[in-house]
PyMOL CGO cylinders between C-alpha atoms (Angstrom):
from pymol import cmd
from pymol.cgo import CYLINDER

trace = [
    CYLINDER, 0.07, 0.09, 0.02, 0.99, 3.51, -0.77, 0.3, 1, 1, 1, 1, 1, 1,
    CYLINDER, 0.99, 3.51, -0.77, 1.80, 5.06, 2.58, 0.3, 1, 1, 1, 1, 1, 1,
    CYLINDER, 1.80, 5.06, 2.58, 3.27, 8.74, 1.60, 0.3, 1, 1, 1, 1, 1, 1,
    CYLINDER, 3.27, 8.74, 1.60, 1.94, 10.78, 4.57, 0.3, 1, 1, 1, 1, 1, 1,
    CYLINDER, 1.94, 10.78, 4.57, 1.53, 10.31, 8.17, 0.3, 1, 1, 1, 1, 1, 1,
    CYLINDER, 1.53, 10.31, 8.17, -1.25, 8.83, 9.40, 0.3, 1, 1, 1, 1, 1, 1,
    CYLINDER, -1.25, 8.83, 9.40, -3.39, 8.57, 12.59, 0.3, 1, 1, 1, 1, 1, 1,
    CYLINDER, -3.39, 8.57, 12.59, -3.35, 6.04, 15.01, 0.3, 1, 1, 1, 1, 1, 1,
    CYLINDER, -3.35, 6.04, 15.01, -6.50, 4.70, 13.76, 0.3, 1, 1, 1, 1, 1, 1,
    CYLINDER, -6.50, 4.70, 13.76, -5.49, 4.58, 10.03, 0.3, 1, 1, 1, 1, 1, 1,
    CYLINDER, -5.49, 4.58, 10.03, -2.35, 2.82, 11.13, 0.3, 1, 1, 1, 1, 1, 1,
    CYLINDER, -2.35, 2.82, 11.13, -4.37, 0.12, 12.97, 0.3, 1, 1, 1, 1, 1, 1,
    CYLINDER, -4.37, 0.12, 12.97, -6.67, -0.22, 10.05, 0.3, 1, 1, 1, 1, 1, 1,
    CYLINDER, -6.67, -0.22, 10.05, -3.69, -0.46, 7.31, 0.3, 1, 1, 1, 1, 1, 1,
    CYLINDER, -3.69, -0.46, 7.31, -1.73, -3.06, 9.55, 0.3, 1, 1, 1, 1, 1, 1,
    CYLINDER, -1.73, -3.06, 9.55, -4.71, -5.54, 9.86, 0.3, 1, 1, 1, 1, 1, 1,
    CYLINDER, -4.71, -5.54, 9.86, -5.46, -4.81, 6.21, 0.3, 1, 1, 1, 1, 1, 1,
    CYLINDER, -5.46, -4.81, 6.21, -1.94, -5.83, 5.24, 0.3, 1, 1, 1, 1, 1, 1,
    CYLINDER, -1.94, -5.83, 5.24, -2.43, -9.17, 7.20, 0.3, 1, 1, 1, 1, 1, 1,
    CYLINDER, -2.43, -9.17, 7.20, -5.59, -9.93, 5.62, 0.3, 1, 1, 1, 1, 1, 1,
    CYLINDER, -5.59, -9.93, 5.62, -4.12, -9.34, 2.13, 0.3, 1, 1, 1, 1, 1, 1,
    CYLINDER, -4.12, -9.34, 2.13, -0.92, -11.41, 2.81, 0.3, 1, 1, 1, 1, 1, 1,
    CYLINDER, -0.92, -11.41, 2.81, -3.20, -14.29, 4.15, 0.3, 1, 1, 1, 1, 1, 1,
    CYLINDER, -3.20, -14.29, 4.15, -5.59, -14.08, 1.15, 0.3, 1, 1, 1, 1, 1, 1,
    CYLINDER, -5.59, -14.08, 1.15, -2.90, -14.10, -1.57, 0.3, 1, 1, 1, 1, 1, 1,
    CYLINDER, -2.90, -14.10, -1.57, -1.01, -16.79, 0.15, 0.3, 1, 1, 1, 1, 1, 1,
    CYLINDER, -1.01, -16.79, 0.15, -3.93, -19.26, 0.47, 0.3, 1, 1, 1, 1, 1, 1,
    CYLINDER, -3.93, -19.26, 0.47, -5.08, -18.38, -2.95, 0.3, 1, 1, 1, 1, 1, 1,
    CYLINDER, -5.08, -18.38, -2.95, -1.76, -19.20, -4.59, 0.3, 1, 1, 1, 1, 1, 1,
    CYLINDER, -1.76, -19.20, -4.59, -0.89, -22.22, -2.61, 0.3, 1, 1, 1, 1, 1, 1,
    CYLINDER, -0.89, -22.22, -2.61, -4.59, -23.64, -3.03, 0.3, 1, 1, 1, 1, 1, 1,
    CYLINDER, -4.59, -23.64, -3.03, -4.73, -27.39, -3.58, 0.3, 1, 1, 1, 1, 1, 1,
    CYLINDER, -4.73, -27.39, -3.58, -5.25, -27.60, -7.42, 0.3, 1, 1, 1, 1, 1, 1,
    CYLINDER, -5.25, -27.60, -7.42, -6.92, -30.59, -9.23, 0.3, 1, 1, 1, 1, 1, 1,
    CYLINDER, -6.92, -30.59, -9.23, -7.86, -31.49, -12.97, 0.3, 1, 1, 1, 1, 1, 1,
    CYLINDER, -7.86, -31.49, -12.97, -11.21, -29.76, -12.22, 0.3, 1, 1, 1, 1, 1, 1,
    CYLINDER, -11.21, -29.76, -12.22, -11.52, -26.22, -12.93, 0.3, 1, 1, 1, 1, 1, 1,
    CYLINDER, -11.52, -26.22, -12.93, -14.65, -26.07, -10.91, 0.3, 1, 1, 1, 1, 1, 1,
    CYLINDER, -14.65, -26.07, -10.91, -12.65, -27.34, -8.03, 0.3, 1, 1, 1, 1, 1, 1,
    CYLINDER, -12.65, -27.34, -8.03, -9.91, -24.87, -8.56, 0.3, 1, 1, 1, 1, 1, 1,
    CYLINDER, -9.91, -24.87, -8.56, -11.99, -22.00, -8.70, 0.3, 1, 1, 1, 1, 1, 1,
    CYLINDER, -11.99, -22.00, -8.70, -13.80, -23.23, -5.27, 0.3, 1, 1, 1, 1, 1, 1,
    CYLINDER, -13.80, -23.23, -5.27, -10.63, -23.75, -3.61, 0.3, 1, 1, 1, 1, 1, 1,
    CYLINDER, -10.63, -23.75, -3.61, -9.08, -20.40, -4.53, 0.3, 1, 1, 1, 1, 1, 1,
    CYLINDER, -9.08, -20.40, -4.53, -12.46, -18.45, -4.09, 0.3, 1, 1, 1, 1, 1, 1,
    CYLINDER, -12.46, -18.45, -4.09, -13.07, -19.48, -0.32, 0.3, 1, 1, 1, 1, 1, 1,
    CYLINDER, -13.07, -19.48, -0.32, -9.87, -17.75, 0.76, 0.3, 1, 1, 1, 1, 1, 1,
    CYLINDER, -9.87, -17.75, 0.76, -10.89, -14.72, -1.44, 0.3, 1, 1, 1, 1, 1, 1,
    CYLINDER, -10.89, -14.72, -1.44, -14.16, -14.34, -0.33, 0.3, 1, 1, 1, 1, 1, 1,
    CYLINDER, -14.16, -14.34, -0.33, -12.98, -15.07, 3.50, 0.3, 1, 1, 1, 1, 1, 1,
    CYLINDER, -12.98, -15.07, 3.50, -10.57, -11.78, 2.59, 0.3, 1, 1, 1, 1, 1, 1,
    CYLINDER, -10.57, -11.78, 2.59, -13.50, -9.71, 2.07, 0.3, 1, 1, 1, 1, 1, 1,
    CYLINDER, -13.50, -9.71, 2.07, -15.17, -10.83, 4.74, 0.3, 1, 1, 1, 1, 1, 1,
    CYLINDER, -15.17, -10.83, 4.74, -12.17, -10.04, 6.93, 0.3, 1, 1, 1, 1, 1, 1,
    CYLINDER, -12.17, -10.04, 6.93, -11.78, -6.70, 5.38, 0.3, 1, 1, 1, 1, 1, 1,
    CYLINDER, -11.78, -6.70, 5.38, -15.26, -5.72, 5.69, 0.3, 1, 1, 1, 1, 1, 1,
    CYLINDER, -15.26, -5.72, 5.69, -15.06, -6.95, 9.54, 0.3, 1, 1, 1, 1, 1, 1,
    CYLINDER, -15.06, -6.95, 9.54, -11.72, -4.86, 9.83, 0.3, 1, 1, 1, 1, 1, 1,
    CYLINDER, -11.72, -4.86, 9.83, -14.10, -1.57, 8.54, 0.3, 1, 1, 1, 1, 1, 1,
    CYLINDER, -14.10, -1.57, 8.54, -16.90, -2.27, 10.78, 0.3, 1, 1, 1, 1, 1, 1,
    CYLINDER, -16.90, -2.27, 10.78, -14.38, -1.50, 13.34, 0.3, 1, 1, 1, 1, 1, 1,
    CYLINDER, -14.38, -1.50, 13.34, -13.84, 2.23, 12.35, 0.3, 1, 1, 1, 1, 1, 1,
    CYLINDER, -13.84, 2.23, 12.35, -16.60, 3.38, 10.25, 0.3, 1, 1, 1, 1, 1, 1,
    CYLINDER, -16.60, 3.38, 10.25, -19.53, 5.76, 10.93, 0.3, 1, 1, 1, 1, 1, 1,
    CYLINDER, -19.53, 5.76, 10.93, -20.66, 5.88, 7.40, 0.3, 1, 1, 1, 1, 1, 1,
    CYLINDER, -20.66, 5.88, 7.40, -23.91, 4.10, 7.43, 0.3, 1, 1, 1, 1, 1, 1,
    CYLINDER, -23.91, 4.10, 7.43, -24.20, 3.33, 3.57, 0.3, 1, 1, 1, 1, 1, 1,
    CYLINDER, -24.20, 3.33, 3.57, -20.42, 1.92, 3.81, 0.3, 1, 1, 1, 1, 1, 1,
    CYLINDER, -20.42, 1.92, 3.81, -21.49, 0.11, 6.94, 0.3, 1, 1, 1, 1, 1, 1,
    CYLINDER, -21.49, 0.11, 6.94, -24.54, -1.54, 5.05, 0.3, 1, 1, 1, 1, 1, 1,
    CYLINDER, -24.54, -1.54, 5.05, -22.28, -2.63, 2.25, 0.3, 1, 1, 1, 1, 1, 1,
    CYLINDER, -22.28, -2.63, 2.25, -19.87, -4.00, 4.48, 0.3, 1, 1, 1, 1, 1, 1,
    CYLINDER, -19.87, -4.00, 4.48, -22.64, -5.93, 6.37, 0.3, 1, 1, 1, 1, 1, 1,
    CYLINDER, -22.64, -5.93, 6.37, -23.78, -7.00, 3.03, 0.3, 1, 1, 1, 1, 1, 1,
    CYLINDER, -23.78, -7.00, 3.03, -20.54, -8.21, 1.98, 0.3, 1, 1, 1, 1, 1, 1,
    CYLINDER, -20.54, -8.21, 1.98, -20.08, -10.66, 4.98, 0.3, 1, 1, 1, 1, 1, 1,
    CYLINDER, -20.08, -10.66, 4.98, -23.73, -11.91, 4.73, 0.3, 1, 1, 1, 1, 1, 1,
    CYLINDER, -23.73, -11.91, 4.73, -23.46, -12.75, 0.86, 0.3, 1, 1, 1, 1, 1, 1,
    CYLINDER, -23.46, -12.75, 0.86, -19.74, -14.08, 1.05, 0.3, 1, 1, 1, 1, 1, 1,
    CYLINDER, -19.74, -14.08, 1.05, -20.54, -16.43, 3.87, 0.3, 1, 1, 1, 1, 1, 1,
    CYLINDER, -20.54, -16.43, 3.87, -23.59, -17.82, 2.08, 0.3, 1, 1, 1, 1, 1, 1,
    CYLINDER, -23.59, -17.82, 2.08, -21.45, -18.16, -0.85, 0.3, 1, 1, 1, 1, 1, 1,
    CYLINDER, -21.45, -18.16, -0.85, -18.81, -19.97, 0.93, 0.3, 1, 1, 1, 1, 1, 1,
    CYLINDER, -18.81, -19.97, 0.93, -21.19, -22.16, 2.41, 0.3, 1, 1, 1, 1, 1, 1,
    CYLINDER, -21.19, -22.16, 2.41, -22.51, -22.90, -0.80, 0.3, 1, 1, 1, 1, 1, 1,
    CYLINDER, -22.51, -22.90, -0.80, -19.10, -23.53, -2.52, 0.3, 1, 1, 1, 1, 1, 1,
    CYLINDER, -19.10, -23.53, -2.52, -18.43, -26.15, 0.41, 0.3, 1, 1, 1, 1, 1, 1,
    CYLINDER, -18.43, -26.15, 0.41, -21.49, -27.82, -0.26, 0.3, 1, 1, 1, 1, 1, 1,
    CYLINDER, -21.49, -27.82, -0.26, -20.92, -28.51, -3.92, 0.3, 1, 1, 1, 1, 1, 1,
    CYLINDER, -20.92, -28.51, -3.92, -17.08, -29.08, -3.76, 0.3, 1, 1, 1, 1, 1, 1,
    CYLINDER, -17.08, -29.08, -3.76, -17.37, -33.04, -3.75, 0.3, 1, 1, 1, 1, 1, 1,
    CYLINDER, -17.37, -33.04, -3.75, -19.78, -33.12, -6.76, 0.3, 1, 1, 1, 1, 1, 1,
    CYLINDER, -19.78, -33.12, -6.76, -17.99, -30.39, -8.75, 0.3, 1, 1, 1, 1, 1, 1,
    CYLINDER, -17.99, -30.39, -8.75, -14.70, -32.59, -7.94, 0.3, 1, 1, 1, 1, 1, 1,
    CYLINDER, -14.70, -32.59, -7.94, -16.24, -35.15, -10.67, 0.3, 1, 1, 1, 1, 1, 1,
    CYLINDER, -16.24, -35.15, -10.67, -15.98, -32.74, -13.61, 0.3, 1, 1, 1, 1, 1, 1,
    CYLINDER, -15.98, -32.74, -13.61, -12.73, -33.05, -15.14, 0.3, 1, 1, 1, 1, 1, 1,
    CYLINDER, -12.73, -33.05, -15.14, -11.13, -30.85, -17.44, 0.3, 1, 1, 1, 1, 1, 1,
    CYLINDER, -11.13, -30.85, -17.44, -8.41, -31.30, -20.53, 0.3, 1, 1, 1, 1, 1, 1,
    CYLINDER, -8.41, -31.30, -20.53, -5.04, -30.08, -19.72, 0.3, 1, 1, 1, 1, 1, 1,
    CYLINDER, -5.04, -30.08, -19.72, -5.20, -27.71, -22.45, 0.3, 1, 1, 1, 1, 1, 1,
    CYLINDER, -5.20, -27.71, -22.45, -8.23, -25.97, -20.66, 0.3, 1, 1, 1, 1, 1, 1,
    CYLINDER, -8.23, -25.97, -20.66, -6.72, -26.29, -17.34, 0.3, 1, 1, 1, 1, 1, 1,
    CYLINDER, -6.72, -26.29, -17.34, -3.61, -24.47, -18.52, 0.3, 1, 1, 1, 1, 1, 1,
    CYLINDER, -3.61, -24.47, -18.52, -5.41, -21.66, -20.19, 0.3, 1, 1, 1, 1, 1, 1,
    CYLINDER, -5.41, -21.66, -20.19, -7.83, -21.33, -17.18, 0.3, 1, 1, 1, 1, 1, 1,
    CYLINDER, -7.83, -21.33, -17.18, -5.01, -21.52, -14.75, 0.3, 1, 1, 1, 1, 1, 1,
    CYLINDER, -5.01, -21.52, -14.75, -2.82, -19.16, -16.67, 0.3, 1, 1, 1, 1, 1, 1,
    CYLINDER, -2.82, -19.16, -16.67, -5.62, -16.44, -16.95, 0.3, 1, 1, 1, 1, 1, 1,
    CYLINDER, -5.62, -16.44, -16.95, -6.45, -16.97, -12.91, 0.3, 1, 1, 1, 1, 1, 1,
    CYLINDER, -6.45, -16.97, -12.91, -2.79, -16.62, -11.97, 0.3, 1, 1, 1, 1, 1, 1,
    CYLINDER, -2.79, -16.62, -11.97, -2.87, -13.02, -14.01, 0.3, 1, 1, 1, 1, 1, 1,
    CYLINDER, -2.87, -13.02, -14.01, -6.13, -12.03, -12.43, 0.3, 1, 1, 1, 1, 1, 1,
    CYLINDER, -6.13, -12.03, -12.43, -4.68, -12.74, -8.90, 0.3, 1, 1, 1, 1, 1, 1,
    CYLINDER, -4.68, -12.74, -8.90, -1.52, -10.81, -9.63, 0.3, 1, 1, 1, 1, 1, 1,
    CYLINDER, -1.52, -10.81, -9.63, -3.11, -8.24, -10.94, 0.3, 1, 1, 1, 1, 1, 1,
    CYLINDER, -3.11, -8.24, -10.94, -5.74, -7.84, -7.87, 0.3, 1, 1, 1, 1, 1, 1,
    CYLINDER, -5.74, -7.84, -7.87, -2.64, -8.51, -5.68, 0.3, 1, 1, 1, 1, 1, 1,
    CYLINDER, -2.64, -8.51, -5.68, -0.80, -5.42, -7.12, 0.3, 1, 1, 1, 1, 1, 1,
    CYLINDER, -0.80, -5.42, -7.12, -3.65, -3.16, -6.96, 0.3, 1, 1, 1, 1, 1, 1,
    CYLINDER, -3.65, -3.16, -6.96, -4.53, -4.23, -3.75, 0.3, 1, 1, 1, 1, 1, 1,
    CYLINDER, -4.53, -4.23, -3.75, -1.11, -3.47, -2.14, 0.3, 1, 1, 1, 1, 1, 1,
    CYLINDER, -1.11, -3.47, -2.14, -0.69, -0.21, -3.81, 0.3, 1, 1, 1, 1, 1, 1,
    CYLINDER, -0.69, -0.21, -3.81, -3.85, 1.22, -3.16, 0.3, 1, 1, 1, 1, 1, 1,
    CYLINDER, -3.85, 1.22, -3.16, -3.48, 4.85, -2.50, 0.3, 1, 1, 1, 1, 1, 1,
    CYLINDER, -3.48, 4.85, -2.50, -3.96, 5.23, 1.43, 0.3, 1, 1, 1, 1, 1, 1,
    CYLINDER, -3.96, 5.23, 1.43, -5.20, 8.31, 3.20, 0.3, 1, 1, 1, 1, 1, 1,
    CYLINDER, -5.20, 8.31, 3.20, -6.39, 9.43, 6.85, 0.3, 1, 1, 1, 1, 1, 1,
    CYLINDER, -6.39, 9.43, 6.85, -9.85, 8.59, 5.57, 0.3, 1, 1, 1, 1, 1, 1,
    CYLINDER, -9.85, 8.59, 5.57, -10.23, 4.58, 6.40, 0.3, 1, 1, 1, 1, 1, 1,
    CYLINDER, -10.23, 4.58, 6.40, -13.56, 4.62, 4.61, 0.3, 1, 1, 1, 1, 1, 1,
    CYLINDER, -13.56, 4.62, 4.61, -12.00, 5.75, 1.36, 0.3, 1, 1, 1, 1, 1, 1,
    CYLINDER, -12.00, 5.75, 1.36, -9.08, 3.32, 1.88, 0.3, 1, 1, 1, 1, 1, 1,
    CYLINDER, -9.08, 3.32, 1.88, -11.54, 0.52, 2.28, 0.3, 1, 1, 1, 1, 1, 1,
    CYLINDER, -11.54, 0.52, 2.28, -13.26, 1.58, -1.17, 0.3, 1, 1, 1, 1, 1, 1,
    CYLINDER, -13.26, 1.58, -1.17, -10.01, 1.65, -2.95, 0.3, 1, 1, 1, 1, 1, 1,
    CYLINDER, -10.01, 1.65, -2.95, -8.98, -1.90, -1.59, 0.3, 1, 1, 1, 1, 1, 1,
    CYLINDER, -8.98, -1.90, -1.59, -11.99, -3.40, -2.39, 0.3, 1, 1, 1, 1, 1, 1,
    CYLINDER, -11.99, -3.40, -2.39, -13.05, -2.22, -5.89, 0.3, 1, 1, 1, 1, 1, 1,
    CYLINDER, -13.05, -2.22, -5.89, -10.03, -4.25, -7.28, 0.3, 1, 1, 1, 1, 1, 1,
    CYLINDER, -10.03, -4.25, -7.28, -10.88, -7.18, -5.00, 0.3, 1, 1, 1, 1, 1, 1,
    CYLINDER, -10.88, -7.18, -5.00, -14.39, -7.42, -6.29, 0.3, 1, 1, 1, 1, 1, 1,
    CYLINDER, -14.39, -7.42, -6.29, -13.30, -6.82, -10.07, 0.3, 1, 1, 1, 1, 1, 1,
    CYLINDER, -13.30, -6.82, -10.07, -10.73, -9.75, -9.51, 0.3, 1, 1, 1, 1, 1, 1,
    CYLINDER, -10.73, -9.75, -9.51, -13.86, -11.82, -8.18, 0.3, 1, 1, 1, 1, 1, 1,
    CYLINDER, -13.86, -11.82, -8.18, -15.88, -10.81, -11.23, 0.3, 1, 1, 1, 1, 1, 1,
    CYLINDER, -15.88, -10.81, -11.23, -12.82, -11.75, -13.86, 0.3, 1, 1, 1, 1, 1, 1,
    CYLINDER, -12.82, -11.75, -13.86, -12.35, -15.07, -12.23, 0.3, 1, 1, 1, 1, 1, 1,
    CYLINDER, -12.35, -15.07, -12.23, -15.61, -16.05, -12.26, 0.3, 1, 1, 1, 1, 1, 1,
    CYLINDER, -15.61, -16.05, -12.26, -16.15, -14.97, -16.14, 0.3, 1, 1, 1, 1, 1, 1,
    CYLINDER, -16.15, -14.97, -16.14, -13.09, -16.94, -16.86, 0.3, 1, 1, 1, 1, 1, 1,
    CYLINDER, -13.09, -16.94, -16.86, -14.55, -20.01, -15.25, 0.3, 1, 1, 1, 1, 1, 1,
    CYLINDER, -14.55, -20.01, -15.25, -17.72, -19.66, -16.95, 0.3, 1, 1, 1, 1, 1, 1,
    CYLINDER, -17.72, -19.66, -16.95, -15.84, -19.98, -20.30, 0.3, 1, 1, 1, 1, 1, 1,
    CYLINDER, -15.84, -19.98, -20.30, -15.02, -23.55, -19.64, 0.3, 1, 1, 1, 1, 1, 1,
    CYLINDER, -15.02, -23.55, -19.64, -17.20, -27.02, -18.75, 0.3, 1, 1, 1, 1, 1, 1,
    CYLINDER, -17.20, -27.02, -18.75, -17.96, -26.69, -15.10, 0.3, 1, 1, 1, 1, 1, 1,
    CYLINDER, -17.96, -26.69, -15.10, -19.92, -28.27, -12.59, 0.3, 1, 1, 1, 1, 1, 1,
    CYLINDER, -19.92, -28.27, -12.59, -23.31, -27.07, -13.19, 0.3, 1, 1, 1, 1, 1, 1,
    CYLINDER, -23.31, -27.07, -13.19, -24.17, -26.47, -9.59, 0.3, 1, 1, 1, 1, 1, 1,
    CYLINDER, -24.17, -26.47, -9.59, -21.59, -23.73, -9.79, 0.3, 1, 1, 1, 1, 1, 1,
    CYLINDER, -21.59, -23.73, -9.79, -23.17, -21.70, -12.22, 0.3, 1, 1, 1, 1, 1, 1,
    CYLINDER, -23.17, -21.70, -12.22, -25.63, -20.08, -10.25, 0.3, 1, 1, 1, 1, 1, 1,
    CYLINDER, -25.63, -20.08, -10.25, -23.01, -19.06, -7.62, 0.3, 1, 1, 1, 1, 1, 1,
    CYLINDER, -23.01, -19.06, -7.62, -21.06, -17.65, -10.56, 0.3, 1, 1, 1, 1, 1, 1,
    CYLINDER, -21.06, -17.65, -10.56, -23.78, -15.80, -11.54, 0.3, 1, 1, 1, 1, 1, 1,
    CYLINDER, -23.78, -15.80, -11.54, -24.57, -14.35, -8.18, 0.3, 1, 1, 1, 1, 1, 1,
    CYLINDER, -24.57, -14.35, -8.18, -20.78, -13.20, -7.69, 0.3, 1, 1, 1, 1, 1, 1,
    CYLINDER, -20.78, -13.20, -7.69, -21.05, -11.30, -10.88, 0.3, 1, 1, 1, 1, 1, 1,
    CYLINDER, -21.05, -11.30, -10.88, -24.17, -9.65, -10.51, 0.3, 1, 1, 1, 1, 1, 1,
    CYLINDER, -24.17, -9.65, -10.51, -23.72, -8.64, -7.08, 0.3, 1, 1, 1, 1, 1, 1,
    CYLINDER, -23.72, -8.64, -7.08, -20.09, -7.56, -6.86, 0.3, 1, 1, 1, 1, 1, 1,
    CYLINDER, -20.09, -7.56, -6.86, -20.92, -5.69, -10.18, 0.3, 1, 1, 1, 1, 1, 1,
    CYLINDER, -20.92, -5.69, -10.18, -23.48, -3.82, -8.37, 0.3, 1, 1, 1, 1, 1, 1,
    CYLINDER, -23.48, -3.82, -8.37, -21.26, -3.39, -5.11, 0.3, 1, 1, 1, 1, 1, 1,
    CYLINDER, -21.26, -3.39, -5.11, -18.39, -1.87, -7.53, 0.3, 1, 1, 1, 1, 1, 1,
    CYLINDER, -18.39, -1.87, -7.53, -20.87, 0.65, -8.79, 0.3, 1, 1, 1, 1, 1, 1,
    CYLINDER, -20.87, 0.65, -8.79, -21.99, 1.27, -5.65, 0.3, 1, 1, 1, 1, 1, 1,
    CYLINDER, -21.99, 1.27, -5.65, -18.37, 1.76, -4.06, 0.3, 1, 1, 1, 1, 1, 1,
    CYLINDER, -18.37, 1.76, -4.06, -17.61, 4.09, -7.03, 0.3, 1, 1, 1, 1, 1, 1,
    CYLINDER, -17.61, 4.09, -7.03, -20.43, 6.36, -6.34, 0.3, 1, 1, 1, 1, 1, 1,
    CYLINDER, -20.43, 6.36, -6.34, -19.49, 6.65, -2.63, 0.3, 1, 1, 1, 1, 1, 1,
    CYLINDER, -19.49, 6.65, -2.63, -15.89, 7.48, -3.29, 0.3, 1, 1, 1, 1, 1, 1,
    CYLINDER, -15.89, 7.48, -3.29, -17.03, 10.42, -5.21, 0.3, 1, 1, 1, 1, 1, 1,
]
cmd.load_cgo(trace, "trace")
């Protein structure tokens, strides 16, 4: 994260916790147990991604008094907790859908690029003494990565039970990105 000015103790506490969340999330996503199933691979990488959003939202809730942002953070926690539960419930059946080596290679190459871009944008998000703005600048690239990962997954033969989860991720996170961009202005 770009820390070019003096921050308040509150901001420093918020940013330190955020840095830990980001490191853990990226580590878990890049070291996920991958298989010959794109469906499995998406789930095992998206669960820590969603968990990161939940933790980021909880971190914000410790500091914010901005009601629209508080409501957004609470919605992120609720939706992504539910999504994790749904993904865990279908993981065994999704493991049965196997993909070709070529499809796996193309899928994972694109996914790695999405994760690298997200990681870079989140690490270098402009920081200020406004925790609310910091959260938005951090969460937009996080959500954009979930959208891109979901859209990438839909290009392949995947477990039919995963499709509605991907559709919900795309729909809800596009809506939330628009809302965050409006709040940032």
